[in-house]
C-alpha positions in Angstrom: 15.9 -5.0 12.2 16.6 -5.6 8.6 13.9 -6.7 6.1 16.0 -9.7 5.2 16.0 -10.9 8.7 12.3 -10.4 9.0 11.7 -12.7 6.0 13.9 -15.5 7.4 12.6 -15.4 10.9 10.4 -18.4 11.8 6.8 -17.7 12.7 5.6 -20.3 15.2 2.1 -21.8 15.3 1.9 -20.9 18.9 1.9 -17.2 18.0 -1.5 -15.8 17.8 -1.2 -14.4 14.3 -4.6 -13.9 12.6 -5.1 -13.5 8.8 -8.3 -11.7 8.0 -11.1 -14.2 7.0 -14.7 -15.2 7.6 -16.3 -18.0 9.5 -19.0 -20.1 7.8 -21.6 -18.2 9.8 -20.4 -15.0 8.1 -19.7 -16.4 4.7 -22.0 -14.0 3.0 -22.3 -10.5 4.4 -26.1 -10.5 3.9 -27.3 -8.7 7.0 -26.2 -6.3 9.8 -24.8 -9.1 12.0 -22.7 -10.4 9.1 -21.4 -7.0 8.3 -20.4 -6.3 11.9 -18.5 -9.6 12.0 -16.7 -8.6 8.8 -15.8 -5.2 10.2 -14.6 -6.8 13.5 -12.2 -9.2 11.7 -10.9 -6.7 9.1 -10.6 -3.4 10.9 -7.5 -4.4 13.0 -5.5 -4.9 9.8 -6.1 -1.3 8.8 -3.3 0.9 10.1 -2.5 4.6 10.1 0.7 5.8 8.4 2.1 9.1 9.6 5.1 10.7 8.0 6.8 13.9 6.9 7.0 14.5 3.1 10.0 16.6 2.2 9.2 18.4 -1.0 12.0 20.1 -2.9 11.1 22.5 -5.7 12.1 25.8 -7.2 10.8 27.6 -4.2 13.0 25.6 -1.8 12.2 22.7 0.6 9.0 22.2 2.5 8.2 19.7 5.2 4.5 18.5 5.0 3.1 16.3 7.8 0.7 13.7 6.5 -1.3 10.6 7.6 -3.5 8.1 5.8 -4.9 4.6 6.2 -3.0 1.6 4.8 -3.3 -2.2 5.2 -1.1 -4.7 6.9 -0.4 -7.6 4.5 1.9 -9.8 6.6 2.3 -11.0 10.1 5.8 -9.6 10.5 4.8 -6.0 9.8 4.7 -5.5 6.0 2.3 -2.7 5.1 0.8 -2.0 1.6 -0.2 1.6 0.7 -0.9 3.8 -2.2 2.1 5.7 -3.8 -0.2 8.6 -4.3 -0.9 8.8 -0.6 2.8 8.4 0.3 4.1 10.9 -2.2 6.1 8.5 -4.3 3.7 8.4 -7.3 4.7 9.4 -10.8 2.0 12.1 -10.6 4.4 14.0 -8.4 6.8 14.4 -11.4 4.2 16.6 -13.1 4.7 19.3 -10.5 8.4 19.3 -10.8 11.0 18.9 -8.0 11.2 15.8 -5.7 9.2 14.4 -2.8 10.7 12.1 -0.2 8.7 10.5 2.7 10.7 10.6 5.9 10.1 9.8 9.6 7.6 7.1 8.7 5.6 5.7 11.6 2.8 3.1 11.7 0.0 3.3 14.2 -1.8 0.1 15.1 -4.9 -0.3 17.1 -5.1 2.2 20.0 -1.5 3.3 19.6 -1.1 7.0 19.3 2.7 7.2 19.0 3.4 4.7 16.2 6.4 2.4 15.5 9.2 3.2 13.1 8.9 1.9 9.6 10.9 2.1 6.4 10.0 2.3 2.7 11.0 -1.0 1.0 9.9 -0.3 -2.6 7.5 1.6 -4.8 5.9 0.7 -8.1 5.0 4.0 -9.8 3.0 2.3 -12.6 0.8 0.3 -10.2 0.5 3.1 -7.6 1.7 0.7 -4.8 4.3 1.2 -2.1 5.5 -1.3 0.6 6.6 -0.4 4.1 8.2 -2.6 6.7 8.0 -2.1 10.5 11.6 -2.0 11.7 11.0 -3.9 14.9 7.9 -6.0 14.6 6.3 -7.3 17.7 6.8 -11.0 18.6 3.1 -12.0 18.5 2.7 -10.7 15.0 -0.1 -8.7 13.5 -3.6 -9.1 12.0 -3.3 -8.9 8.3 -5.2 -9.1 5.0 -4.2 -12.2 3.0 -4.4 -11.4 -0.7 -3.8 -15.1 -1.4 -7.3 -15.7 -0.2 -8.7 -14.2 -3.4 -12.0 -14.5 -5.1 -13.8 -13.2 -8.2 -16.9 -11.1 -8.6 -19.1 -10.9 -11.7 -20.1 -7.6 -13.1 -22.9 -6.3 -10.9 -21.7 -8.3 -8.0 -21.4 -6.8 -4.5 -18.0 -5.4 -3.3 -17.1 -4.5 0.3 -14.4 -2.2 1.6 -13.4 -0.7 4.9 -11.7 2.6 5.6 -11.0 4.6 8.7 -12.2 8.1 9.5 -9.6 10.7 10.4 -8.2 11.4 13.8 -11.0 13.8 14.7 -13.5 11.0 14.4 -11.3 8.6 16.4 -10.2 6.8 13.3 -13.4 4.7 13.5 -13.8 2.0 10.8 -16.3 2.7 8.1 -17.8 0.0 6.0 -18.8 0.7 2.4 -20.8 -1.5 0.0 -20.9 -1.1 -3.8 -20.9 -3.2 -6.9 -18.5 -4.1 -9.7 -19.3 -2.0 -12.7 -17.0 -3.5 -15.3 -13.5 -4.6 -16.3 -10.8 -3.3 -18.6 -7.6 -4.7 -20.0 -5.8 -1.4 -20.6 -3.4 -0.1 -19.4 -3.6 -3.5 -17.6 -6.3 -5.8 -16.2 -8.3 -3.6 -13.8 -11.8 -3.8 -12.2 -14.1 -0.9 -12.5 -16.0 0.0 -9.4 -19.5 1.4 -9.5 -20.1 5.0 -8.4 -21.4 3.9 -5.1 -18.2 2.3 -3.8 -15.6 4.1 -1.7 -12.4 4.1 -3.8 -9.8 5.5 -1.4 -6.3 4.7 -2.8 -4.6 1.7 -1.0 -7.7 0.2 0.5 -8.5 -3.5 0.0 -11.7 -4.6 -1.7 -13.5 -7.8 -0.7 -16.2 -10.0 -2.1 -19.3 -10.9 0.0 -17.7 -14.2 1.0 -14.9 -12.1 2.5 -12.3 -13.2 -0.1 -10.0 -10.4 -1.3 -10.8 -9.0 -4.8 -8.0 -6.4 -5.0 -6.8 -3.0 -3.9 -7.7 0.5 -5.0 -5.0 2.2 -7.1 -4.8 5.4 -9.0 -4.2 4.9 -12.7 -3.0 7.7 -15.0 -1.1 8.1 -18.3 2.5 8.9 -18.2 3.4 12.6 -18.4 5.0 12.1 -21.9 1.8 10.5 -23.1 -0.1 13.7 -22.3 2.5 16.3 -23.3 0.6 17.2 -26.5 -2.7 17.4 -24.6 -2.3 18.2 -20.9 -6.0 18.2 -20.3 -6.0 14.4 -21.1 -4.3 13.6 -17.8 -7.2 14.7 -15.7 -9.7 13.0 -17.8 -7.8 9.7 -17.9 -6.9 9.5 -14.2 -9.1 7.1 -12.2 -9.3 5.1 -9.0 -9.7 1.5 -10.1 -9.2 -2.0 -8.5 -6.0 -3.9 -9.1 -6.9 -7.7 -8.9 -5.5 -9.7 -5.9 -3.3 -11.9 -8.2 -1.5 -8.8 -9.4 -1.1 -7.5 -5.9 0.5 -10.7 -4.9 2.8 -10.8 -7.9 3.9 -7.2 -7.3 4.5 -7.8 -3.6 6.7 -10.8 -4.3 8.7 -8.6 -6.7 8.9 -5.9 -4.1 10.3 -8.4 -1.5 12.9 -9.6 -4.0 13.9 -6.1 -5.0 14.3 -5.0 -1.4 16.5 -8.1 -0.6 18.7 -7.5 -3.6 19.0 -3.8 -2.7 20.0 -4.8 0.9 22.6 -7.3 -0.3 24.1 -4.7 -2.6 24.2 -2.2 0.2 25.9 -4.7 2.5 28.5 -5.5 -0.2 29.2 -1.9 -0.8 29.6 -1.2 2.9 32.2 -4.0 3.2 34.2 -3.2 0.1 33.9 0.5 -0.6 36.0 3.2 1.0 34.3 6.4 2.3 34.1 9.1 -0.4 33.6 12.8 -0.1 31.2 12.6 -3.0 29.1 9.8 -1.7 25.3 10.4 -1.7 23.8 10.3 1.8 21.6 7.2 2.4 17.9 7.8 2.2 18.2 10.8 -0.1 15.3 10.3 -2.5 14.3 7.2 -4.5 16.4 5.1 -6.7 16.1 4.9 -10.5 12.9 3.2 -11.7 13.0 0.0 -13.6 11.0 -0.7 -16.8 8.2 -2.0 -14.6 8.1 1.1 -12.4 9.5 -0.7 -9.3 12.1 1.3 -7.3 13.7 1.1 -3.9 15.0 3.9 -1.7 18.8 4.4 -1.9 
């Protein structure tokens, strides 16, 4: 099922599609019962992404099996994840060669097999990638709504949920920390305190359960550290990209994916087969000035 069709498909009110939120009784996660309610509502939106990363370098090709936790951000199966986790980050360029995620599957709830998904787009500057489940289920999915955003003052409490690995039954794990500060370079970012779990790709919430942002890895470009390679490690950090920027980037990812799909359809109808044509799905496309790219 194409991404374009997923966007245009009507979602009826009768479908039990639940966006993560809080009731008035759990408006502030001030005690154990409130925290449990927050975990119960949020954890179903956390999914497991399994894939094979094909790494091509001077020593040949290697296939590496990986899995990590990502977050469902739409009822029709759109998943947001970290480019670092998926292997599409600009950090990979420092090691030379190429890395391409293949055989992508998304595991939801108790599912141990997963459903097929495709890579829609990646933004190497923001450290964000977007996946789309190819055949989303009719009743939709629980998702985190970044439009339900809030702000937190410096020193204010932050909540995040991650999942343990397969050995520990992928159990949800709540973590509580505080906002340590803010920065405007290289873009507006929130600085978590040392006590907060900053796993890339995980959503961050305020105590009223509104979304604050998502954890991203920020690092200078390789050319910026060419004269001083040691600077790269010192300047690389896991910070919080605000919800408004997550929404803006997601909108651009949707539009870029649609444009790419329309271009592919036009080329399929008009172009003749060529012996020099590049196979579909071979690596990622050229990056734009904003770092956004789509698979070819």
